[in-house]
N, C-alpha and C positions, 0 to 999 in steps of 0.2 A: 504494500500500500504506500503510495507516494514515493516509491523508490526512484522512479525516473526523475521526478521533479526535485528530489533532494540532491541527486548527484549531478544535475544539470544547472549550470549557472551561466547567464549571459547578461551583460550590461550593454544596452543599445545606445549608440551615440554617446559614448562615455564623456566626451568633452562638451556636450551640449548643455543648454540651460535645463535646470530641473523643472519638472511639471508641477511645482508647488502651487496648490490651489486650482489646478486644472485636472478634472476627472474624466473628461471626454477623451476616450481612447483614440478616436479618429484624429482629433486635434493634436494630441500628443505625438502621434506618428507623423502627421503632415507637417508639423512644425519642427520635426527632427529634434525633439527633446531627448534628454538623457533619461532613461528609465530602466528599471529592473524587469527583465522578461518573465512575466508570470503566465505565459500563454499555455503552459501545460495544465493550467486550471481547466481549460476546455476539455482536455483528455480525461482528467479526473471526474469532471461533471458528467461526461457521457458514459464513463465506465461505472458510475454509481447506479445501483439497481433501483433506487427510489425514484418514483415519478415526480414527487415534490420534495425539493431539497431546501431545508432551512439551515442557514449558516449564521451563527451569532459570533460577533467579534466586537471589541471595543471601538469607539468612534475613531475615525481617521486611520483605520488600519487597511485601507484599500478596497473596501467593499464596493463603493460606487464605481471606481475605475474598473474593477473586475467585471461588474455587471455591464458597464459600457463596452468592455472588450467582448463579452459574450454576444451582445447585440450586434456589434460590428462583424463578428464572425458568422453568426447563424442567419442573419436577416437577408431575405431576398433583396438584391440591389435593384435600384431603378433600372429601367430598360437602357441598355448600352453602357451601364456603369460596371466597374470591376473592383469589388472590395477585397478580393484575395490578395491584392498587392500590399494591403496593410500588414499582412502576416509574412511577407517575404523575408526570409532569413531568421524568423523567430523560431524558437524551439519546436513549436507545434507544427511548423511547416515540414519537418522531417517525419511526421507521423501520417503516412499515406491513408490509413484507414480513417483517421480523424478528419483529414482535409476533404474527404468525400462529402462531409456534412456542411462544408463552407457555402454560405449563400443559398441555402436550400429552403429555409423556413420563413413563414410570416412570424414576426416577433412583436409581442406586446410588452412595452417597457414603461414602468411607472416608478418614480422615486418620490417617497413620501416625506423626505427629510425637511421640507419647508412647510409641511402642514402642521403649523404650530399656532395656536390662537388662544385667546383668553376666554372664549365662550364657544358653545356648541354651534351656534348659528354661523359664526365666523369660520370655524373649522369645516363645517358642512359645505359652505360656499367654496372653500379651497379644494375640498375633495371632489366636488362636482366639476370644478374648473380643470382639475388635474385629469380626470377621466375624459372630459370633453376634448381637451387638447390632444390626448393620445388617439381618440377616435378620429379627430380631424386629420391627424397625420396619415391615416390609412385611407387612401382613395377608394379602396374596395368598400369600406364602411359607409362612405357617402353615396356610393352607387349600389346600395343594398338591394334595390329593386331588380337588379340583374340576376339575383339569386331567387328564383321563383318560390322555392320552398320556404326560405327565410322570410321573404316579403309577406307571404300568405299567413305564416304562423306568428311572426313577431313584428310585422310592419307598423302597426299603430303605435306600439310601445317604442320602437326604434325611431319613429318620426318625432315622438315627443322628446326623446333624448337628443336628437340632432337639433331640435329647436331650443334645447338647453333649459330655458326658464319654464317651460311647460312640463318638464319631467317631474315625477313624484319621487319621494324618498325610495319607494319600492323599485322604481325604474332604475335609479342609480345603483341600488344594491345589486341589481341583476345585470348591470351594464357590462361587467367584465366577462361574465359567463356568456352573454349574448355575443360579445365581440369575438370570443373564441370560436363560437359556433359559426358566425358569419364568415370569418376568415377561412375556416376549414372548408366550408361549402364553396366559397368563391374560388379558392385555389385548386379545388379538386373536381371541378365540373367535368363530367364526362369520364371520369376515372373510376375504376372499380375500387371498392372501399379498402381492399388490401394494399393498394398503392397510394393511399392518401398520405399527404404531408400535412401534419397538424401543427398548430402554433406552439411556440415556446414563450412562456410567460416569465418575465423578469420583474420582481418587486423589490425595490431597494428601500432600506430603512423603514420597513413596514410598521415598526413599533413607535416611531417618532410621534404620530398623532395620539397614540395611547398614553405615552409618557406626558405629553402636554395636557391631555385631558385630566389625567390623575393629579398633576400639579395644580390645576385650577378648580378642583372639585372639593366639596366639603367632605373631609376624610371620615367624619363621624357617620355619614350616611352610607359609606362604602362597606362598613363592617356591621354585621347583624348584632343588635343590642340585646342584652339580657332581657328575657321575657317577650321579645318581639317575635311574632310568628313569621314563618318563611314568606307567606304572601305579603305581609306588611313590609318586611324588609325588601323583597323583590320590587315592590311598587316604589319604595323610596329610592332604591338603587337605580332603577330604570329612569327615574326622573333627573338624575344627575348628568352633568356633562360627560363624565367618565362612563356611566352606564349607556348613554346614547352612542358614544364612540365605540364601545365594545360591541354593541349590537350591530352597528353599521359595518365594522371591519369583519366581524364574524360572518355576516350574510354576504358581504362582497367576496371574501376569500373562499369560504366554504362552498358557496354557490359555484364558483369557477373551477375549484380544484378538487372537490369531492366527487368521486365516481364519474370523472369526466374523460375517460379514456378515449372516447370517440372524437372529442374535439380538443384534446390537449396532448402534446408530445411530451413536454417536460416543463417544470417550473422551478426556478431558483429564487428563493426569498432570503434577504439578508436583514439583519437587525442587530441590536445589542443584546436583547433578552428574548427568550421564548416566554411569551405571556401565557400563563396557565390559569386554571380554575375558571377563568372567564370564558373558556371554550372557544377561543378565537379560531382554532383549527379543529373544531368539533367534528368527530367522525372521520377524519382523514386517515384511513388505514394505509395510504400510500405515501405518508410523510416520513422523511428521515431527518432527524435533527442533529446538527454537528456544531457543538460549542467548543470552547477552549479546552475542555477535558477529553474531547474525542480525537482520535488519531487521524482520521481522514481530513484532508484539506489543511493540515496543520502547517504546511510550508507556503500556502498560497496567499496568506494575508499577513502582512508584516515582512520584514527582511530577515533572512537567515544569516548566521555568522559568515558563511562562505560568500553570500551576496554582498554584505557590507565590506568584507575584506577585499573582494575584487573591485568594488566600486572605489574604495579608497586607494587601492593600488593604481587603478586606471587614472585617477585624478591627482595622484602623488600626494596623498594625505595620510600615508601610513603612520606618521609620527603621532597622529591624533587618536589612533585606534584604542589605546588603553583608557584614556579619559572618556571617549565616546561610549565605550563598552560599559563603564561604570555609570554613566548618566542615562543611557537609552536602551541598553540591553536588559536581559533578565526575565522576560516573559517566557513562560513554558507552556506550549500547546501540545496536547496529547496526553497519553497515560503510559506508565510503566516504561518498557523499553522503547516504545514508540513516542518519544518526547523530542520536540525540537525547540531549541532556544531561539527566541525571536526578538529582534530590535523593533522599536517603534518607528514605522516608516516615515511618518510626518516629521518627527524630530530629526531623523537622519537627513531627509531632504532639506529641511530648514537649516541644519548645521552646515551642510555642504554648500548651500546657496549663500550663506552668510560669509562674506569675505573676512570679517573679523574673527571667524571661527569661535564664536562665543558659546560656551556651555550654558545655554539658557533653557528655561522651561517652556519650550516651544509648544508642545502638546498640551501641557497644563494651562497655558494661556489662551487656548482656543475655546475655552468653555468656562462658564461661571462656576461649575461644579456645585450648583446650589443643592441638588438632591443629596449629594454626598455630605455636604456640610450639615444639611438638615437632619439626615439620618444619624450622623455621628453625634451632633449636639444633643439629640433627643435619646441617645442610647443609654443603656443601663450602666450602673457602676462597674460590673465585671467587664462590659464591653470597653469602657474607657480604660480600664486596666490593661486590656488586650491592646488597645491603641498605644499605650505606653511601651509595651514589649515590642510592638512592631516598629515604633520609632527608634528603638535601640538596636534594630537589626535582627531581632529574634523572630521566631515563628509562633503561630498559634494554630492549634489543630481544631478544625471545625467540620461539621457536617454541611456540605454545600450541595446546591442543586442548581442546574441551569434551566429549570422549569419553575417559574416564579409567578406568584399572584401579587400584583402591586398592591391591591387593597388589603393584603394580609401582612404587609411589611412590618407593621408595628405589633403584630400578634405572634409571629413565628420567631422562636428564640435565635436562630442563626441566619435569618433572612438578610441581615445587614452584610454578612460576609459573602453570601452568594451574589448580592448586588455589587459589592466591591470587586469580587472576582471577575464577574462577567463584564464589568465596565472598565477593567484594566487598572484598577487601583490596588489590587492584590494579585498575586500569582501563586500557583502551588509549588512548594519546594519538593513535595512528593505527594502522590495521590493513591488512595486505596479504594478500589472499585467497590461500591456498595450495591444498592438496588438499581433498577433501571433509571430511577429519577434522582438519585443522590449518591454522593461519595464522601468519604472522609479524606480531608486534605490538610497538610501542613502548609499554612499560608504565610507569605511574607510580602513586604513592599518590594516591587520589582527592581527599582533603581533610584538614583539620586533625583531624577526629574520628578518622579511621583512623590518622593519624600517631601519635596517642596510644597506639594498640595496639602499634606498633613500639617506641615509647618505653617502654611498660610492660615489653616484653621485655627492654630494656636494664636497667631497674630491677631486674628479677628476677635478672639476672646479678650486679648489685652487692649485692642485699639478702640473698638466700638464707635467708630466715626470721629473720634477725637484725635489730637496729635498723639501718635503712638509712643508711649514712654519706654517700650521694651528695648529698642536699640541702646538707649542711654544706660539702662540697668545692666544689660549684658556687657556693654563696653567697659563699665566700671568694674564688673566682676572679672572679666578677662584680663584686665591690666592690674589687678590686685589693689584697686582703689576701694577698699571695703567701706570706708566712711561714706563715700559717694553712693556706693551700692546700697547701704543701709538707708540713706536718705531717700533715694529714688524708689526703692522697693516699697516703702510706705505709701508713696503716691500711687504707684502702680497697683497695689492691692486695693486702695480705695476706688480707683477707676474701674478695675477689672471685676472685683468681687461683688460689686453692686449688680452685676448682670446675673448672678447666681443666687440660689437659695442656700447660702453657705451654712445657715444655722442648722440645717438638717444633714450636713455632710460630715463624714468621719475624717480622721486625720489623713486618710489616703487621698482625699480630694486635694488637699494642699500639696501633698507629695507630687501628685500628677501635674498640678499647676506649675510648680517649680521645675519639674522634669521637662514639661513642655517648653518652658522658657529656655533652659540650658541646652535643649536639643539643637538649637541654632548654633551652638559652639562646637558642633561635631567636626567642623573643618580643622579646628585647632586642638581639640581635646577628644580623648576617648571618654564617652559618657557611660558610666556604669551605675545601674540602679540595684540596690539591695545585694551588692556583690560582697563576698567574704573579704574581710580585712581585719587584722588583729584578732580580737576575741568576739567578733560579731559581724553584723551586716549594716554598715552605714547606709543611710538613705540614698545618697548620691555621691559618686566620686567623679571628679574632673581631672583626668590624667593627660598632661600635654603629649601630643603626638611627637614622634621622633624628629619630624622636620620643623617643629615649633618649640625648641627647648627653652626659649626665653619666656614662655608663658608660665604663669604660676600654677602649681597644683592646688586643688581645693577639695576639702571634705565638707559636705553639706548634710546637716541633720535638721529635720523638720518636726516641730512639735505643735500640738493644739492646746491652747490655754483654756481653762474653764471659765475665765472672765477677763475683761479688758485690764483689770487691776493686776492680773497675774502674768501678763505678757512677758515682762522682763524676767520674772522668776523662771518661767518655762524656758525662755531662751538660754538663761544661765545653766539650767539643768541639762539642756541639750549640749551645751559646750562641755559641761562636766562629763557627760556620757561619752563624748568623743575621746576625752582623755582617759577615762577609766577603762574603756574597752579598746583602747589603742587603735582607733579606726584609721589613723594615718600610717599604719605599719606598711601598707601596700607600697608606699612611696620609697621604701628601702630598695625595691626592685625597679623603681621608675624615678631616677634622680631628677630634680627640678630646681630651678634657680630660686624660687620662693615657694613656701608652703603655707596655706592658710586653712584654718578650721573655722567653720561658720555654722551657727545655729540660728534658725529662723522659727519664731513662734507666731501663730496666727490665732485670732479670735474674730469670727465673722469677717468684717472688712478691714480689720486692723492687723498690723504686723510689727514685730520687734526683732531686731537682729543683734546678736552678740558674736564677736569674732576675735581672733588673735592670730598672729604669725608665730609659727613654731619652727624649731630646728630639730631634725632627726639626728639622734646620736648613733 
C-alpha cells in the first residue's frame, strides 16, 4: 500500500516560484510553478475499492490542490482541447493502465471551504449559489431537454433549479443527485449500459459549513437536556442553524452517493473531520474513511522527508534542513509499521518562498484557531494538566476517534484530543488499534510551529486586550533581575487572574499558570516540571541550555496562601522548603553563572515573591 508513491519523489520546476496560495492544478502547471509531484494520488484513488472515499486531513495540507488535480485528470476536455499535456513527465504518466482513464469522465466538483456564515439563511444562499455555479459550468445540464428520459421525469424540478430563485429547499437537496443522473444519461446516449461512463464527484472541505454552523449555534440546544424527551429535543435541535445545516448536507450527500451505482463512478470527499452521530453519511455502505490514523493515502497530503530533502537540495537550502525539521516536521500519518513522517506543506512552501528564511508560524497564522482556544479554555482541570505535559514535550495517552459528533464535544471525556489530533494540533507518537471507531494513542505536539499556538493561548490568558505584561516579567526572570520580577508579577497576577474563578482553584492552577509563562523561555532554558532534584520534586526548574551558559539557573516553588495576610509567610515557607529539600542539587550537574531560588505565593488575584541567590558548594 502506497509503496510506489513512497519510493517515488519528483520536484517539478524546482527553481520556479512556489504555488503558495494557488490551489488550481491547471494554473500551477501552466505557470510553471515549482511543486511536489503528488500525481500518484490518482493511482491510489483508482486502486481503492471504495466507491466513496472520505479523506480527512488538517487544513492547508493539500486537499484542495489534490482535488483540483483529480478534476484536471479525469474530466472530459472541451472539444479540441488536450488536458493530458498537464501530466507530461509527472509520475502518473508512467502508469499506462492509469493514463487510460485520463479525460474520460464528466466531473462534478464542489468546494465548500467558503460556505461560512453567521446564520442559516446566509449559508443556504451560499450553498445554492455554489450548486448553481457548478450546474452552469456543464453545458449538458443547461441542455437537459436533449435527454428525453430526464426531461420527462425531472424536467419541472430541473427548470426550477436553473431559474435558481424558484427552486425549493427540497430541489437543492436533490440537485447533486439529479446532476449525476443527467450527466450519465447525456454522455451515454445510444450506448449499452455496460459501456456507460459515469460521473466522478469531487467534494472539497465538505465539513466547513458544518463547523461554521456549530460555531454560530446555541450549544445548549444541541445536547439533549435532562428530562427532555427525544421528540422535544429533536424539535429544538432541528430549529437551530446547526440542525438545519446537518439536515441539508445529509440529504445533499446521501441522496447523490447512497446506492447510486448506476449514475456514479466514484466520489472523493475531503475535510478535516468525519462528522458522526448527525448521520451526514447515513446508510453509505460504500464509504471508506481515511484519516490521519489510516495507512492509505498517508504520503499524498503533506510533504515526506524525502520530498522536503530533495526540494531543499534542488534549491540549495540544505543548511536549513535541521531547523526546518524541528519547526515543521513531526506529523505521523498511518499506524504501526505503516507510518510516514510528514512536514506541513504550507509552512515549507512559505519558508522556501521567504527570502529571509524566517522560522515563522506560517500555518498557525493562517487561522484564528478560535475553536481550539475555546475548547482548551473550557477544558477540565486534568485536561489543563495534560496541556502542561504537552508543552514540556511529553506525551499523553488518550482514546481518540476520527469519527466525531461536534454537538457532543463538551460531553465526551476525550473529544478534545480527537479534535486536536484531526486538526493537526497533536500527532500520535504511537498508536494502538482499538475498535473500528477509536484507538489508543500517545499524543504529542508535532513541532515548534504548533507549540507557538499553545503559547499564544497562554499569552491570551495574560494579555486580555491590555498591554501584555508577560514579556517584561519573563525578561526580568531570564536576566536574574528578581526584584523587577517580583514587582511585575504582582501586576501580572492582578490583570490575569481576574479572568478566572481562582477562588475555586487548587494550588495546581497557579502551578500551571507559572509553567505557562516560563514555557516561553524554552529557547534559552530546559523547563522541567515536578522533576526529581535533591530530596524531592521542585515545582519548576529552569536549567540554561548549553548554548546559553550566561543565563541564570532558577528553582521555582509555588504555594497557595489561605488568606491575603499570609502571602509573605507562605512565600517564606516555600523558600525554606527549597533549602530543606535541596531542590537546587540538580545544578551540580548543570553549572550556571548564577543560581536563584524563588518562591511564589498566591491568594486569589494577589501574589508575593521571596527569592535569594545561592552558591552551590
